[in-house]
C-alpha positions in Angstrom: 10.8 28.1 33.9 10.8 31.9 34.0 8.1 34.5 33.5 8.3 37.1 30.8 10.4 39.4 32.9 13.1 36.7 32.9 14.2 37.6 36.4 12.9 34.9 38.8 11.8 31.3 38.4 8.0 30.7 38.6 6.7 29.6 41.9 3.0 29.7 41.0 0.8 26.6 40.7 -2.2 26.6 38.3 -5.0 24.7 40.0 -7.9 23.0 38.3 -11.3 23.7 39.9 -12.3 21.1 42.4 -13.5 21.1 46.1 -10.0 20.5 47.5 -8.4 23.4 45.5 -11.2 25.8 46.4 -10.5 25.0 50.0 -6.7 25.7 49.4 -7.5 29.0 47.7 -10.1 30.2 50.2 -7.7 29.5 53.1 -5.0 31.4 51.3 -7.2 34.4 50.8 -8.5 34.3 54.4 -4.9 34.5 55.5 -4.3 37.7 53.5 -2.7 36.1 50.4 -3.7 36.9 46.8 -4.5 34.5 44.0 -5.3 34.6 40.3 -9.0 34.3 39.7 -10.9 33.8 36.4 -13.8 36.0 35.5 -15.8 36.4 32.2 -13.9 39.6 31.5 -10.2 39.1 32.3 -8.4 37.2 35.1 -8.2 39.1 38.4 -5.7 39.2 41.2 -8.1 38.5 44.1 -7.7 39.3 47.8 -9.9 40.0 50.8 -11.4 43.5 50.3 -11.6 44.1 54.0 -8.0 43.2 54.7 -5.5 46.1 54.3 -2.6 43.6 54.2 -4.2 41.8 51.3 -4.9 45.0 49.5 -1.3 46.1 50.0 -0.1 42.8 48.5 -2.3 43.4 45.5 -0.7 46.8 44.9 2.8 45.5 45.5 2.3 42.4 43.3 1.0 44.4 40.4 3.4 47.4 41.0 0.2 49.4 40.9 0.2 53.0 42.1 -2.1 53.5 45.1 -3.9 56.3 43.4 -5.6 53.8 41.1 -8.7 52.3 42.9 -9.7 48.6 42.9 -13.0 46.9 42.0 -14.8 44.8 44.7 -16.3 41.5 43.4 -19.3 40.3 45.2 -21.4 37.1 45.4 -25.0 36.6 46.4 -25.2 36.9 50.1 -23.3 38.3 53.1 -21.3 36.0 55.3 -23.6 33.9 57.5 -26.7 35.4 56.0 -29.4 33.6 53.9 -29.2 34.2 50.2 -31.4 37.1 49.2 -32.0 39.2 46.1 -28.9 41.2 45.1 -29.4 45.0 45.3 -28.4 48.1 47.3 -29.7 46.6 50.5 -27.7 43.4 50.2 -24.5 45.3 49.3 -24.9 47.4 52.5 -25.5 44.2 54.5 -22.2 42.9 53.1 -20.5 46.0 54.5 -19.5 47.4 51.1 -21.6 50.4 50.5 -23.3 53.2 52.5 -26.8 53.5 51.1 -27.7 56.4 53.4 -25.8 58.7 51.0 -28.0 57.6 48.0 -31.1 59.5 47.1 -34.2 57.4 46.6 -34.3 57.9 42.9 -30.6 57.0 42.5 -31.1 54.0 44.7 -34.0 52.8 42.6 -32.2 53.3 39.4 -29.1 51.4 40.7 -31.3 48.5 41.7 -32.7 48.4 38.2 -29.2 48.3 36.7 -28.3 45.5 39.1 -31.3 43.4 38.2 -30.6 44.0 34.5 -26.9 43.4 34.3 -25.7 41.4 37.4 -24.0 39.0 37.2 -22.1 40.5 34.3 -19.5 43.0 33.0 -20.9 46.1 34.6 -19.2 47.8 37.5 -21.2 50.4 39.5 -19.8 53.2 41.7 -21.3 53.6 45.2 -20.7 55.6 48.4 -18.4 53.4 50.3 -19.0 51.7 53.7 -16.5 52.5 56.5 -15.5 48.8 56.6 -13.8 49.2 53.2 -10.2 50.3 53.7 -9.2 53.6 52.1 -6.4 51.7 50.3 -9.1 49.8 48.2 -10.6 53.1 47.0 -7.4 55.1 46.8 -8.8 57.4 49.4 -12.0 58.1 47.5 -15.3 58.2 49.3 -16.7 55.8 46.6 -16.2 52.2 45.9 -16.5 50.3 42.6 -18.5 47.0 42.8 -19.6 44.3 40.4 -20.8 40.7 40.4 -18.8 38.6 38.0 -20.7 36.2 35.6 -18.3 33.3 35.9 -19.2 30.3 38.0 -15.7 29.7 39.3 -15.3 33.4 40.4 -18.7 33.2 42.2 -17.7 29.8 43.7 -14.4 31.2 45.0 -16.2 34.2 46.6 -18.6 31.9 48.2 -15.8 29.7 49.5 -14.0 32.7 51.0 -17.3 34.0 52.5 -16.3 37.6 51.7 -16.2 40.0 48.8 -12.9 40.1 46.9 -10.9 43.0 45.5 -9.7 41.8 42.1 -8.0 44.1 39.6 -6.6 42.5 36.5 -3.9 40.0 37.2 -1.0 41.7 35.4 1.7 44.1 36.1 0.4 47.7 36.2 -0.3 49.2 32.8 0.4 46.0 30.8 -1.9 43.8 28.8 -4.7 42.3 30.8 -4.5 38.4 31.0 -7.3 36.3 29.6 -5.9 32.8 30.5 -4.3 31.2 33.5 -1.1 30.8 31.6 -1.0 34.6 30.8 -1.3 35.3 34.5 1.6 32.9 35.2 3.7 34.7 32.6 2.9 38.1 34.2 3.0 37.2 38.0 4.2 33.7 38.3 7.3 34.7 40.3 5.1 36.8 42.7 2.0 34.7 43.6 1.5 31.1 44.6 -1.9 30.2 43.2 -4.0 30.6 40.0 -7.5 29.1 39.6 -7.7 27.8 36.1 -11.0 28.8 34.4 -9.9 28.5 30.8 -10.1 31.4 28.4 -12.2 34.4 29.4 -15.5 34.6 27.5 -15.5 38.4 26.9 -11.9 39.3 27.0 -12.4 43.0 27.9 -12.7 44.5 31.3 -16.1 45.6 32.7 -17.8 48.8 31.9 -17.7 51.2 34.8 -20.8 53.3 35.4 -21.2 56.2 37.9 -24.7 57.3 39.0 -24.8 60.6 40.9 -26.1 59.8 44.4 -28.3 62.8 44.4 -29.3 63.1 40.8 -30.4 59.9 39.1 -30.3 61.6 35.6 -26.6 62.2 36.0 -25.1 59.0 34.8 -21.6 58.7 33.4 -19.5 55.8 31.9 -16.1 56.1 33.4 -14.6 53.2 31.4 -16.0 51.6 28.3 -16.1 47.8 28.5 -17.9 44.5 28.1 -21.4 46.0 28.8 -22.2 48.2 25.8 -23.4 51.8 26.3 -26.4 51.2 24.1 -27.7 48.4 26.4 -27.3 50.6 29.4 -29.2 53.4 27.8 -32.0 51.0 26.8 -32.5 50.0 30.4 -32.3 53.5 31.7 -34.5 55.1 29.1 -32.1 58.0 28.6 -28.6 58.8 27.4 -25.4 58.6 29.5 -22.4 60.8 29.3 -19.7 59.8 26.8 -16.9 58.0 28.7 -14.2 60.2 27.1 -16.0 63.5 27.3 -14.5 64.7 30.6 -11.2 62.8 31.3 -10.2 63.0 35.0 -6.7 63.8 36.1 -7.2 61.8 39.3 -8.7 58.4 38.4 -12.3 57.9 39.7 -12.2 54.2 38.7 -9.7 51.7 37.3 -8.6 51.9 33.7 -8.9 55.7 33.4 -5.3 56.5 32.9 -4.3 57.8 29.5 -1.6 55.1 29.0 -2.8 51.6 30.0 -3.1 48.0 28.7 0.2 48.4 26.9 2.6 45.8 25.5 6.3 46.1 26.4 7.1 46.9 22.7 6.2 50.1 20.9 2.5 49.7 20.0 1.6 52.1 17.2 -2.0 52.8 16.2 -2.3 53.4 12.4 -4.4 56.4 11.2 -6.5 54.2 8.9 -7.2 50.5 8.4 -4.9 48.8 5.8 -7.8 48.7 3.3 -7.9 52.5 3.3 -4.1 53.0 2.9 -2.6 53.1 -0.6 0.5 51.2 -1.5 2.6 54.4 -1.4 1.1 55.3 2.0 2.0 51.9 3.4 5.5 52.1 2.1 5.9 55.5 3.7 4.6 54.1 7.1 7.2 51.4 7.1 10.0 53.6 6.0 9.2 56.3 8.6 8.9 53.7 11.4 12.2 52.1 10.6 13.9 55.5 10.8 12.2 56.8 13.9 12.3 53.6 15.8 15.9 52.5 15.2 17.2 56.1 15.1 15.8 56.7 18.6 16.8 53.2 19.8 20.5 53.4 18.6 21.0 57.1 18.7 23.0 56.6 15.5 23.1 58.8 12.4 23.1 55.6 10.3 20.0 53.6 10.7 20.4 51.4 7.6 21.8 48.5 9.6 19.0 48.9 12.1 16.4 48.5 9.3 17.9 45.0 8.5 17.0 43.9 12.0 13.5 45.3 12.1 10.6 42.9 12.3 7.1 44.4 12.4 4.1 42.9 14.2 0.8 43.8 12.6 -2.6 43.4 14.4 -5.6 43.5 12.2 -9.1 44.3 13.5 -10.5 41.9 10.9 -9.5 40.0 7.8 -7.0 37.3 6.7 -3.4 38.0 8.0 -1.9 36.1 5.1 -3.6 38.4 2.6 -2.3 41.4 4.5 1.3 40.0 4.5 1.1 39.2 0.8 0.1 42.8 0.1 2.7 44.4 2.3 5.7 42.1 1.4 6.2 43.6 -2.1 6.3 47.1 -0.7 9.0 46.6 1.9 11.8 44.3 2.8 10.7 44.4 6.4 9.5 40.9 7.6 5.9 41.2 8.9 4.2 39.0 11.5 0.4 39.5 11.3 -2.5 38.4 13.5 -6.2 39.1 13.1 -8.7 39.6 15.9 -11.5 38.3 13.7 -11.4 37.1 10.1 -15.2 37.7 9.8 -15.3 41.2 11.5 -17.2 39.8 14.5 -16.8 42.3 17.4 -17.5 39.7 20.1 -14.7 37.6 18.7 -12.4 40.7 18.4 -13.0 41.6 22.0 -12.4 38.0 23.1 -9.1 37.8 21.3 -7.8 41.4 21.7 -5.5 40.9 24.7 -4.3 37.4 23.8 -3.3 38.5 20.3 -1.6 41.6 21.7 0.3 39.3 24.1 1.2 37.0 21.3 2.8 39.8 19.3 4.5 41.2 22.3 6.3 37.9 22.9 7.0 37.4 19.2 10.3 38.3 17.4 8.6 41.6 16.3 10.4 44.7 17.3 7.4 47.0 17.0 3.7 46.4 16.7 1.3 48.2 14.3 -2.4 48.0 14.9 -5.4 48.9 12.7 -7.8 51.4 14.4 -11.2 50.0 15.3 -13.6 52.3 13.5 -16.9 51.0 15.0 -17.8 53.6 17.6 -20.6 51.7 19.4 -21.1 48.6 21.5 -17.9 46.5 22.0 -16.3 48.4 19.1 -16.1 51.5 21.4 -14.4 49.6 24.1 -11.9 48.0 21.7 -11.1 51.4 20.3 -10.6 52.7 23.8 -8.2 49.9 24.7 -6.1 50.4 21.6 -5.9 54.2 22.1 -4.7 53.7 25.7 -2.3 50.9 24.8 -0.7 53.1 22.1 -0.5 56.3 24.2 3.1 55.7 25.3 4.3 55.0 21.8 2.9 58.0 19.9 6.3 59.5 19.4 6.9 56.8 16.8 3.7 57.4 14.8 
């Protein structure tokens, strides 16, 4: 059996959750190895956050550039310490953050956010403790931290008796995995163990929030995700800065690069949903894509033969894929493979299925993938729109 790169046979073992397997995984992590770990957002590639060798293995396994920082995943209590309430004090006791660099107002606000959203899909940015290697934070003076809301992730952290650095368990820039099998397809020739936690409940990465250490009213979302902006603002009692208002050249947190979450195949974001495109506009889209895609691919003046080979994948935000195919088929001779994130326009369902449906189309016979834009600009819709924009960034020359 081979992974999707087709280069090396898989060596990975997918382990069901039981006491014996938790012991195996904990011992591997304590020795500096990395393992696939389920969370409620996506699967992570977990390693000891205090072990520079483990961190290097994470970057090497993912082919991740070292300028892109990692997220530290925490459990309830520090090693050897009694379980206490999670907050700034506990994070410092675990050797993760330096609370002396937090003003009292910012500290109190962060404690409120922790009580409201942890465990859950919210990552917070803190001044880092000297125990955290610079490799984990890409040389930044801050560290990203969250407590996952997945019983198996928390159980693995407890078994390891240490916080775990755990970026998404995929090759850098590619589609995030939401099942153990998806991790095996991505990294099965590079890691030994995956803890099987089934399908991820949320299916989108965590929201990343930055609170200015000296100004508690200066709060920014660095990455939209599973914790909606509106819920955060409700807890805070004031607005937070738009996550796309001031893009950073140097990433302050994971997932901030312009091109990210991308399939291997060209992934093209349509200007409008299918329902808003006329038949003539749809015909023109397919004609132009055939010319641009195969003209660029073959560098040939004649692209007519290329059109005969073209199969198009279509990702719908909502609706019935068979209805979409029946509408498109009379307009073009191009075979279409369609998938829908949610037939009932349920944003939670769309978020849950986004990466798995992208992965399905990426492994299908489709040559290129078209995707409807997500026009909901709040809650999970904002995060879905962000992922689609970044996934399509490298393919815009075809649009």
